[in-house]
C-alpha positions in Angstrom: 50.6 3.1 3.8 47.0 3.4 4.8 48.2 7.3 5.4 49.3 7.8 2.2 46.3 6.4 0.1 43.4 6.5 2.1 42.8 10.2 2.0 41.7 10.6 -1.4 39.9 7.2 -1.7 37.9 8.0 1.2 36.9 11.6 0.1 35.5 9.7 -3.8 34.1 7.4 -1.8 32.1 9.3 0.4 31.0 11.6 -2.3 29.7 8.6 -4.6 28.0 7.4 -1.5 26.1 10.9 -1.2 25.4 11.1 -4.4 23.7 8.0 -4.8 21.4 8.6 -1.7 20.4 11.8 -3.0 19.5 9.8 -6.5 18.1 7.4 -4.1 16.0 10.1 -2.0 14.9 11.6 -5.5 13.4 8.3 -6.4 11.8 7.4 -2.9 10.3 11.1 -3.2 8.6 10.5 -6.5 7.3 6.8 -5.1 6.3 8.1 -1.9 4.5 10.9 -3.6 2.5 8.3 -5.9 1.6 6.3 -3.3 0.1 9.3 -1.6 -1.9 10.1 -4.6 -2.8 6.1 -5.1 -4.0 6.1 -1.6 -5.9 9.3 -1.8 -7.5 8.6 -4.8 -8.7 4.7 -3.5 -10.0 6.6 -0.1 -11.9 9.5 -1.7 -13.1 8.1 -5.1 -16.7 8.6 -5.0 -18.1 5.6 -7.0 -15.7 3.1 -5.2 -16.8 4.7 -1.8 -20.0 4.3 -2.4 -19.2 0.1 -2.7 -17.5 0.4 0.6 -20.3 2.2 2.5 -22.9 -0.2 0.8 -21.2 -3.6 1.7 -19.9 -1.7 5.1 -16.6 -3.1 4.4 -14.3 -0.1 6.0 -12.0 -2.3 7.1 -10.5 -2.1 3.4 -9.6 1.5 4.8 -7.1 0.5 7.5 -4.4 -0.5 5.2 -4.7 2.4 3.0 -4.8 4.7 6.1 -1.4 3.4 7.5 -0.3 3.7 3.9 -1.2 7.3 3.8 0.4 8.1 7.0 3.7 6.0 5.8 3.8 8.2 2.1 3.5 11.5 4.0 6.3 10.6 6.4 8.7 9.1 3.4 8.2 12.7 1.6 9.5 14.7 4.8 12.0 12.2 5.8 13.5 12.5 1.9 14.4 16.1 2.9 16.3 15.0 6.0 18.6 12.6 4.4 19.5 14.4 1.7 20.3 17.4 4.5 22.2 15.0 6.7 24.0 13.7 3.9 25.1 16.8 2.3 26.6 17.9 6.1 28.2 14.8 6.7 26.3 14.6 10.5 27.0 11.5 12.0 24.4 11.8 14.5 21.8 12.8 11.7 22.9 10.2 9.7 21.8 7.3 12.5 18.7 9.2 13.4 17.9 9.5 9.3 18.7 5.5 9.3 16.1 4.7 12.0 13.4 6.5 10.2 14.0 4.4 7.2 13.5 1.4 9.7 10.5 2.9 11.1 9.1 3.6 7.6 10.2 0.0 6.4 8.0 -1.3 9.2 5.0 1.2 8.7 5.2 -0.1 4.8 5.1 -3.7 6.0 2.3 -3.5 8.4 0.4 -0.9 6.0 0.7 -3.6 3.0 0.0 -6.7 5.4 -3.2 -4.8 6.3 -4.2 -3.9 3.5 -3.8 -7.4 1.7 -5.6 -8.5 4.3 -8.7 -6.9 3.9 -8.6 -6.8 0.5 -7.3 -10.0 -1.8 -9.3 -13.0 -2.3 -9.7 -15.7 0.4 -8.6 -13.0 2.9 -10.9 -11.5 6.1 -12.7 -8.9 3.6 -14.7 -11.9 2.4 -16.6 -13.3 5.4 -17.4 -9.4 6.0 -19.1 -9.4 2.0 -21.0 -12.1 2.9 -22.2 -10.8 5.5 -23.4 -7.8 4.1 -24.7 -9.5 0.9 -27.0 -11.9 3.0 -27.9 -9.0 5.1 -29.1 -7.3 1.5 -30.8 -10.3 0.4 -32.9 -10.9 3.3 -34.3 -7.4 3.6 -34.8 -7.6 -0.4 -38.0 -6.0 -0.3 -36.8 -2.8 1.2 -36.4 -0.4 -1.9 -32.9 1.0 -0.8 -31.7 -2.3 -0.5 -33.0 -3.6 -3.9 -31.4 -0.5 -5.0 -27.9 -1.9 -3.7 -28.2 -5.4 -5.2 -29.1 -4.3 -8.3 -26.2 -2.1 -8.7 -23.5 -4.6 -7.4 -24.8 -7.4 -9.3 -25.3 -5.4 -12.5 -22.0 -3.8 -12.5 -20.0 -6.8 -11.3 -22.1 -9.8 -13.0 -22.6 -11.7 -9.7 -25.5 -13.6 -8.3 -26.1 -14.1 -4.4 -23.3 -13.8 -1.9 -22.6 -17.3 -3.4 -24.1 -17.9 -6.1 -28.0 -18.2 -7.1 -28.4 -21.0 -4.3 -28.5 -17.6 -1.8 -32.0 -17.0 -3.0 -33.5 -20.3 -3.6 -32.3 -21.2 0.0 -33.8 -17.9 1.5 -36.9 -18.9 -0.6 -36.6 -15.2 -2.4 -37.2 -15.2 -6.1 -34.0 -14.6 -8.1 -33.7 -11.4 -9.5 -33.2 -10.3 -13.1 -29.9 -8.8 -12.3 -28.6 -11.6 -11.4 -29.4 -13.1 -15.4 -26.9 -12.7 -18.0 -28.7 -10.3 -20.5 -28.0 -11.9 -23.1 -28.3 -15.9 -22.3 -31.0 -15.5 -19.7 -28.7 -17.9 -17.8 -27.9 -16.9 -13.8 -24.6 -15.8 -13.0 -22.6 -18.7 -11.8 -20.2 -16.8 -9.3 -21.5 -14.8 -6.1 -20.6 -11.6 -5.2 -18.2 -12.3 -2.9 -15.8 -14.1 -5.1 -16.2 -10.9 -7.8 -16.0 -8.2 -5.2 -13.0 -9.9 -3.5 -11.2 -9.7 -7.0 -12.5 -6.2 -7.9 -10.9 -5.1 -4.8 -7.4 -7.1 -5.2 -6.9 -5.6 -8.7 -7.6 -2.1 -7.0 -5.1 -2.7 -3.9 -2.4 -4.7 -6.0 -0.9 -1.8 -7.2 -0.7 0.2 -3.8 0.7 -2.9 -2.3 3.4 -3.4 -5.0 4.3 0.1 -4.5 4.8 0.0 -0.9 6.9 -3.1 -1.1 9.0 -1.5 -3.4 9.6 1.5 -1.3 10.1 -1.3 1.8 12.9 -2.5 -0.3 14.6 1.1 -1.4 14.4 1.7 2.7 16.8 -0.9 3.5 19.2 -0.3 0.7 19.5 3.9 1.7 19.5 2.5 5.3 22.6 0.3 4.7 24.4 3.1 2.3 23.8 5.9 4.8 25.9 3.5 7.2 28.4 3.0 5.1 28.6 6.6 4.9 29.0 7.0 8.5 31.7 4.3 8.9 33.7 6.4 5.4 33.2 9.7 7.7 34.4 8.2 10.6 37.7 6.8 8.5 38.3 10.0 7.1 38.3 11.8 10.5 40.9 9.3 11.8 43.2 9.8 8.9 42.7 13.7 9.1 43.2 13.5 12.7 46.5 10.8 12.0 48.0 13.3 9.6 48.1 16.0 11.8 
């Protein structure tokens, strides 16, 4: 009974799986290209790069570098996946599944590191607090004054954790710490405000990376299903002969 019915059904199933793999690879290629562009923008944006240099929070770039490498890797292996699926190359499909799992691990690792150094209540906050405290201590320096003015006026914050940072260190409260309309000092410190700012920038990249991770698992499962279908077709052809 299997010999009579499995041949056409298997061929139809294989073609359906291959078509799905091609479509998913196209989607992954587009999302990988978008992730590459977003990583390049976050890394090379002059104004954003200036903030990172002022606060010396270069750790923020670690996750971006990992996801940048992952995006390039993803763009390349999509062509590999289409090729091995088209040729129905079993060993190539196994390699492709391994590459998808590696991409998944790379994406998860990059996202974890990125969020660990860019979100509220993460490892980035002590680094920002350290830099802000150092800037307040050296407030008499001309460059330091410029940096503090730029940060506090742009974001609307005061000190590392609030206006008390200046008072504790016996420093005068600068005018950029005050609202230009009401004259009241900003309540929030720059640690919280900058953390929210970074979180807003990295959130889109993290979401895109996680979406790609989900697609990696789906296409790996489809590739294994294709391998099983090809093997069954080969057995059918052998049995028919």
